[in-house]
N, CA, C and O atoms as a GROMACS GRO file, in nm:
protein
  244
    1MET      N    1   0.082  -0.119   0.000
    1MET     CA    2   0.000   0.000   0.000
    1MET      C    3   0.087   0.126   0.000
    1MET      O    4   0.059   0.223  -0.070
    2LEU      N    5   0.192   0.122   0.080
    2LEU     CA    6   0.280   0.238   0.086
    2LEU      C    7   0.353   0.259  -0.046
    2LEU      O    8   0.373   0.373  -0.090
    3ARG      N    9   0.392   0.151  -0.110
    3ARG     CA   10   0.461   0.161  -0.238
    3ARG      C   11   0.369   0.219  -0.346
    3ARG      O   12   0.413   0.299  -0.429
    4VAL      N   13   0.243   0.180  -0.344
    4VAL     CA   14   0.147   0.232  -0.440
    4VAL      C   15   0.123   0.381  -0.416
    4VAL      O   16   0.114   0.459  -0.511
    5LEU      N   17   0.114   0.420  -0.289
    5LEU     CA   18   0.092   0.561  -0.256
    5LEU      C   19   0.211   0.646  -0.300
    5LEU      O   20   0.192   0.753  -0.357
    6LEU      N   21   0.331   0.600  -0.274
    6LEU     CA   22   0.450   0.674  -0.316
    6LEU      C   23   0.461   0.682  -0.468
    6LEU      O   24   0.502   0.784  -0.523
    7SER      N   25   0.424   0.575  -0.536
    7SER     CA   26   0.425   0.575  -0.682
    7SER      C   27   0.322   0.673  -0.737
    7SER      O   28   0.350   0.745  -0.834
    8ALA      N   29   0.204   0.677  -0.677
    8ALA     CA   30   0.101   0.770  -0.722
    8ALA      C   31   0.143   0.915  -0.701
    8ALA      O   32   0.117   1.000  -0.787
    9ILE      N   33   0.208   0.944  -0.591
    9ILE     CA   34   0.256   1.080  -0.565
    9ILE      C   35   0.364   1.118  -0.666
    9ILE      O   36   0.364   1.230  -0.718
   10ALA      N   37   0.455   1.025  -0.695
   10ALA     CA   38   0.561   1.053  -0.792
   10ALA      C   39   0.504   1.077  -0.931
   10ALA      O   40   0.547   1.169  -1.001
   11ILE      N   41   0.409   0.996  -0.973
   11ILE     CA   42   0.346   1.013  -1.104
   11ILE      C   43   0.270   1.145  -1.110
   11ILE      O   44   0.272   1.214  -1.212
   12PHE      N   45   0.202   1.181  -1.001
   12PHE     CA   46   0.128   1.307  -0.995
   12PHE      C   47   0.222   1.426  -1.009
   12PHE      O   48   0.192   1.519  -1.084
   13LEU      N   49   0.335   1.424  -0.940
   13LEU     CA   50   0.430   1.535  -0.949
   13LEU      C   51   0.494   1.544  -1.088
   13LEU      O   52   0.517   1.654  -1.138
   14ILE      N   53   0.522   1.431  -1.148
   14ILE     CA   54   0.579   1.431  -1.283
   14ILE      C   55   0.476   1.481  -1.385
   14ILE      O   56   0.511   1.553  -1.478
   15ALA      N   57   0.349   1.443  -1.367
   15ALA     CA   58   0.245   1.485  -1.462
   15ALA      C   59   0.215   1.634  -1.453
   15ALA      O   60   0.182   1.696  -1.554
   16THR      N   61   0.227   1.693  -1.335
   16THR     CA   62   0.197   1.834  -1.320
   16THR      C   63   0.320   1.923  -1.336
   16THR      O   64   0.309   2.045  -1.330
   17PHE      N   65   0.437   1.863  -1.357
   17PHE     CA   66   0.560   1.943  -1.366
   17PHE      C   67   0.562   2.040  -1.483
   17PHE      O   68   0.601   2.155  -1.462
   18PRO      N   69   0.521   2.002  -1.606
   18PRO     CA   70   0.531   2.100  -1.717
   18PRO      C   71   0.448   2.226  -1.693
   18PRO      O   72   0.497   2.336  -1.717
   19ALA      N   73   0.325   2.211  -1.648
   19ALA     CA   74   0.242   2.330  -1.625
   19ALA      C   75   0.299   2.413  -1.510
   19ALA      O   76   0.300   2.536  -1.517
   20THR      N   77   0.347   2.348  -1.406
   20THR     CA   78   0.403   2.420  -1.292
   20THR      C   79   0.530   2.493  -1.332
   20THR      O   80   0.551   2.606  -1.289
   21TRP      N   81   0.612   2.431  -1.412
   21TRP     CA   82   0.738   2.492  -1.454
   21TRP      C   83   0.712   2.614  -1.542
   21TRP      O   84   0.778   2.717  -1.527
   22LEU      N   85   0.616   2.603  -1.633
   22LEU     CA   86   0.582   2.718  -1.718
   22LEU      C   87   0.522   2.832  -1.636
   22LEU      O   88   0.548   2.948  -1.664
   23LEU      N   89   0.442   2.798  -1.536
   23LEU     CA   90   0.389   2.902  -1.448
   23LEU      C   91   0.500   2.968  -1.367
   23LEU      O   92   0.495   3.089  -1.342
   24MET      N   93   0.599   2.891  -1.326
   24MET     CA   94   0.714   2.949  -1.254
   24MET      C   95   0.786   3.049  -1.343
   24MET      O   96   0.826   3.155  -1.296
   25LEU      N   97   0.804   3.017  -1.471
   25LEU     CA   98   0.870   3.108  -1.563
   25LEU      C   99   0.787   3.235  -1.583
   25LEU      O  100   0.840   3.346  -1.582
   26PHE      N  101   0.657   3.218  -1.601
   26PHE     CA  102   0.569   3.332  -1.623
   26PHE      C  103   0.564   3.422  -1.499
   26PHE      O  104   0.579   3.543  -1.510
   27LEU      N  105   0.544   3.362  -1.383
   27LEU     CA  106   0.536   3.442  -1.260
   27LEU      C  107   0.671   3.502  -1.223
   27LEU      O  108   0.676   3.606  -1.159
   28GLY      N  109   0.779   3.437  -1.263
   28GLY     CA  110   0.912   3.494  -1.240
   28GLY      C  111   0.934   3.620  -1.322
   28GLY      O  112   1.001   3.713  -1.277
   29ASN      N  113   0.879   3.622  -1.444
   29ASN     CA  114   0.890   3.742  -1.527
   29ASN      C  115   0.806   3.857  -1.472
   29ASN      O  116   0.834   3.973  -1.502
   30LEU      N  117   0.705   3.825  -1.393
   30LEU     CA  118   0.624   3.929  -1.331
   30LEU      C  119   0.688   3.983  -1.203
   30LEU      O  120   0.638   4.079  -1.144
   31GLY      N  121   0.796   3.922  -1.161
   31GLY     CA  122   0.866   3.968  -1.042
   31GLY      C  123   0.829   3.893  -0.916
   31GLY      O  124   0.877   3.927  -0.807
   32LEU      N  125   0.745   3.791  -0.927
   32LEU     CA  126   0.710   3.710  -0.810
   32LEU      C  127   0.809   3.597  -0.799
   32LEU      O  128   0.822   3.517  -0.892
   33GLY      N  129   0.878   3.588  -0.691
   33GLY     CA  130   0.982   3.487  -0.675
   33GLY      C  131   0.929   3.357  -0.616
   33GLY      O  132   0.975   3.314  -0.510
   34LEU      N  133   0.833   3.295  -0.684
   34LEU     CA  134   0.777   3.170  -0.634
   34LEU      C  135   0.860   3.052  -0.679
   34LEU      O  136   0.909   3.049  -0.792
   35GLY      N  137   0.876   2.955  -0.590
   35GLY     CA  138   0.946   2.833  -0.624
   35GLY      C  139   0.846   2.728  -0.671
   35GLY      O  140   0.729   2.756  -0.695
   36TYR      N  141   0.896   2.605  -0.682
   36TYR     CA  142   0.812   2.495  -0.731
   36TYR      C  143   0.694   2.470  -0.638
   36TYR      O  144   0.581   2.455  -0.685
   37TRP      N  145   0.718   2.464  -0.508
   37TRP     CA  146   0.612   2.429  -0.412
   37TRP      C  147   0.510   2.542  -0.399
   37TRP      O  148   0.395   2.515  -0.366
   38GLY      N  149   0.549   2.664  -0.423
   38GLY     CA  150   0.454   2.775  -0.419
   38GLY      C  151   0.365   2.780  -0.542
   38GLY      O  152   0.252   2.829  -0.535
   39THR      N  153   0.417   2.731  -0.653
   39THR     CA  154   0.343   2.736  -0.779
   39THR      C  155   0.265   2.607  -0.804
   39THR      O  156   0.180   2.602  -0.893
   40LEU      N  157   0.294   2.502  -0.727
   40LEU     CA  158   0.231   2.371  -0.750
   40LEU      C  159   0.079   2.374  -0.744
   40LEU      O  160   0.017   2.312  -0.831
   41PRO      N  161   0.014   2.441  -0.648
   41PRO     CA  162  -0.134   2.439  -0.649
   41PRO      C  163  -0.194   2.497  -0.776
   41PRO      O  164  -0.291   2.443  -0.830
   42LEU      N  165  -0.138   2.606  -0.825
   42LEU     CA  166  -0.187   2.663  -0.950
   42LEU      C  167  -0.153   2.572  -1.068
   42LEU      O  168  -0.230   2.562  -1.164
   43GLY      N  169  -0.038   2.506  -1.063
   43GLY     CA  170  -0.001   2.411  -1.168
   43GLY      C  171  -0.095   2.292  -1.174
   43GLY      O  172  -0.123   2.241  -1.282
   44ILE      N  173  -0.145   2.248  -1.059
   44ILE     CA  174  -0.242   2.138  -1.055
   44ILE      C  175  -0.371   2.181  -1.124
   44ILE      O  176  -0.429   2.106  -1.202
   45LEU      N  177  -0.416   2.303  -1.094
   45LEU     CA  178  -0.539   2.352  -1.156
   45LEU      C  179  -0.523   2.367  -1.307
   45LEU      O  180  -0.613   2.332  -1.383
   46VAL      N  181  -0.410   2.420  -1.350
   46VAL     CA  182  -0.387   2.439  -1.494
   46VAL      C  183  -0.378   2.303  -1.563
   46VAL      O  184  -0.430   2.287  -1.674
   47SER      N  185  -0.313   2.206  -1.502
   47SER     CA  186  -0.305   2.072  -1.561
   47SER      C  187  -0.443   2.010  -1.575
   47SER      O  188  -0.474   1.948  -1.676
   48ALA      N  189  -0.527   2.027  -1.473
   48ALA     CA  190  -0.663   1.973  -1.480
   48ALA      C  191  -0.745   2.042  -1.588
   48ALA      O  192  -0.820   1.977  -1.660
   49LEU      N  193  -0.731   2.174  -1.599
   49LEU     CA  194  -0.804   2.247  -1.702
   49LEU      C  195  -0.758   2.207  -1.842
   49LEU      O  196  -0.840   2.189  -1.932
   50LEU      N  197  -0.628   2.194  -1.861
   50LEU     CA  198  -0.577   2.155  -1.993
   50LEU      C  199  -0.619   2.013  -2.030
   50LEU      O  200  -0.652   1.987  -2.145
   51SER      N  201  -0.620   1.923  -1.934
   51SER     CA  202  -0.660   1.786  -1.966
   51SER      C  203  -0.810   1.779  -1.994
   51SER      O  204  -0.853   1.698  -2.076
   52GLY      N  205  -0.889   1.862  -1.928
   52GLY     CA  206  -1.033   1.864  -1.954
   52GLY      C  207  -1.066   1.924  -2.089
   52GLY      O  208  -1.159   1.878  -2.156
   53VAL      N  209  -0.992   2.024  -2.129
   53VAL     CA  210  -1.017   2.090  -2.257
   53VAL      C  211  -0.970   2.002  -2.373
   53VAL      O  212  -1.034   1.998  -2.478
   54SER      N  213  -0.860   1.932  -2.354
   54SER     CA  214  -0.803   1.854  -2.463
   54SER      C  215  -0.861   1.712  -2.472
   54SER      O  216  -0.827   1.638  -2.564
   55ALA      N  217  -0.948   1.675  -2.379
   55ALA     CA  218  -1.009   1.541  -2.383
   55ALA      C  219  -1.108   1.532  -2.498
   55ALA      O  220  -1.177   1.629  -2.530
   56PRO      N  221  -1.114   1.417  -2.560
   56PRO     CA  222  -1.211   1.402  -2.669
   56PRO      C  223  -1.354   1.404  -2.615
   56PRO      O  224  -1.380   1.358  -2.504
   57THR      N  225  -1.443   1.456  -2.694
   57THR     CA  226  -1.582   1.462  -2.652
   57THR      C  227  -1.660   1.354  -2.727
   57THR      O  228  -1.635   1.327  -2.845
   58PHE      N  229  -1.754   1.296  -2.658
   58PHE     CA  230  -1.839   1.195  -2.718
   58PHE      C  231  -1.983   1.245  -2.718
   58PHE      O  232  -2.035   1.287  -2.614
   59VAL      N  233  -2.045   1.240  -2.833
   59VAL     CA  234  -2.184   1.282  -2.844
   59VAL      C  235  -2.269   1.156  -2.850
   59VAL      O  236  -2.255   1.074  -2.941
   60VAL      N  237  -2.358   1.142  -2.752
   60VAL     CA  238  -2.446   1.026  -2.747
   60VAL      C  239  -2.581   1.067  -2.802
   60VAL      O  240  -2.643   1.163  -2.754
   61ARG      N  241  -2.627   0.994  -2.903
   61ARG     CA  242  -2.755   1.026  -2.965
   61ARG      C  243  -2.852   0.912  -2.947
   61ARG      O  244  -2.966   0.920  -2.992
   0.00000   0.00000   0.00000
């Protein structure tokens, strides 16, 4: 159980890294000195929004 939990956390951090890293670059240009852990909550939201927008839609008739 512990191994599965640690694996899920590692996969979650790897999956949200690109959005978080890009937000760190953007917020750094604005003068906000946020690190990875400060930007992670917003990176999680952006990753969820991007995955929801890019998901295929199915029309049931």
